[in-house]
C-alpha positions as CSV (number, residue, x, y, z in Angstrom):
1,L,90.9,109.8,93.6
2,V,87.5,111.0,91.2
3,S,85.8,107.7,92.0
4,A,86.8,107.5,95.7
5,T,86.1,110.7,96.7
6,G,83.3,112.4,94.5
7,R,85.1,115.2,93.5
8,N,85.7,116.7,90.3
9,L,88.7,115.7,88.2
10,A,89.6,119.6,87.4
11,K,89.5,120.3,91.2
12,L,92.2,117.6,92.1
13,K,94.4,118.5,89.1
14,E,94.4,122.4,90.6
15,D,95.0,121.0,94.2
16,Y,97.6,118.8,92.8
17,K,99.2,121.9,91.1
18,K,99.0,123.8,94.2
19,T,100.7,121.2,96.7
20,G,102.5,118.9,94.4
21,D,101.7,116.1,96.2
22,L,99.1,113.5,95.3
23,G,98.9,112.4,98.8
24,D,98.1,115.7,100.5
25,V,95.5,115.9,97.6
26,A,93.8,112.3,98.4
27,A,94.1,113.0,102.3
28,A,92.5,116.7,101.9
29,S,90.0,115.0,99.9
30,R,89.3,112.0,101.9
31,T,88.6,114.2,104.7
32,T,85.2,115.8,103.1
33,Q,83.9,112.2,101.9
34,K,80.8,111.0,103.6
35,T,79.6,107.3,103.2
36,M,76.5,105.9,104.2
37,F,77.8,102.6,105.5
38,P,81.6,102.9,106.8
39,P,83.7,100.2,105.2
40,P,85.9,98.1,107.7
41,P,89.0,99.5,108.7
42,L,92.4,99.0,106.9
43,T,95.1,96.6,108.4
44,V,98.5,96.6,107.2
45,R,98.0,93.1,105.9
46,K,95.2,93.8,104.1
47,V,96.9,97.1,102.5
48,F,100.1,94.8,101.6
49,A,98.0,92.2,100.2
50,E,95.6,94.5,97.8
51,M,99.4,96.3,97.0
52,R,100.9,93.2,95.8
53,T,97.4,91.8,93.7
54,I,97.7,95.2,92.0
55,A,101.3,94.9,91.4
56,K,100.9,91.3,89.9
57,A,97.6,92.0,88.0
58,S,98.2,91.7,84.2
59,G,96.1,91.1,81.2
60,K,92.9,92.1,79.6
61,N,90.3,94.5,81.6
62,M,93.3,94.8,84.3
63,Q,93.1,98.5,84.7
64,T,89.5,98.4,85.8
65,E,90.2,95.9,88.3
66,K,93.3,97.9,89.9
67,S,91.4,101.0,89.5
68,S,88.6,99.0,91.9
69,R,90.8,98.1,94.3
70,I,92.7,101.7,94.7
71,Q,89.3,103.0,94.9
72,Q,88.1,100.5,97.8
73,M,91.4,101.1,99.8
74,L,90.6,105.0,99.4
75,V,87.3,104.7,100.4
76,A,88.2,102.5,103.8
77,S,90.9,104.9,104.3
78,K,90.8,106.9,107.8
79,S,92.9,110.3,108.8
80,V,96.3,110.2,106.6
81,E,95.5,106.6,105.5
82,A,94.9,107.8,101.7
83,K,97.9,110.1,101.7
84,Y,100.5,107.3,102.1
85,I,98.3,104.9,100.1
86,A,98.5,107.7,97.0
87,R,102.1,108.3,97.7
88,A,103.0,104.2,98.1
89,L,101.1,103.8,94.5
90,Q,103.0,106.5,93.0
91,G,106.1,105.1,94.7
92,K,107.0,108.4,96.4
93,L,106.7,107.8,99.8
94,R,108.5,111.0,101.3
95,I,109.1,109.9,104.7
96,H,112.7,110.3,104.3
97,L,113.5,106.5,105.3
98,A,115.2,103.9,103.3
99,D,112.8,101.1,101.9
100,K,114.7,98.6,104.4
101,T,113.6,100.4,107.2
102,V,109.9,100.6,106.1
103,L,110.0,97.0,105.1
104,A,111.5,96.2,108.8
105,A,109.0,98.6,110.3
106,L,106.1,96.9,108.7
107,A,107.5,93.4,109.6
108,A,107.6,94.1,113.2
109,A,103.9,95.7,112.6
110,V,102.6,93.0,111.2
111,E,104.2,90.5,113.9
112,Y,103.4,92.2,117.0
113,E,99.6,92.7,115.5
114,Y,99.4,88.8,114.7
115,G,102.4,87.1,116.2
């Protein structure tokens, strides 16, 4: 989050202690960030591909590659997207739905968009 938002690590940690939710901290941090050239918007397909790449990455210097991919997604995020990206990376979506329900909804969204 530090590299994606430009915020101070101590301030991010302080906000995390207050809220207890990294997703909320990511969303709040994202709303104050300015970019010179806006990145292309995120799509379900792109986020899924990035998450899959991050999960499968292994080997020497992969931590840097993973951090770079996460940073790119967070910078490209709009509105509350950063919140759910951060939560998904933590494995704490907090949406009160079963994983199978979410997967079915994502599949339906992709089918609707590209089918």
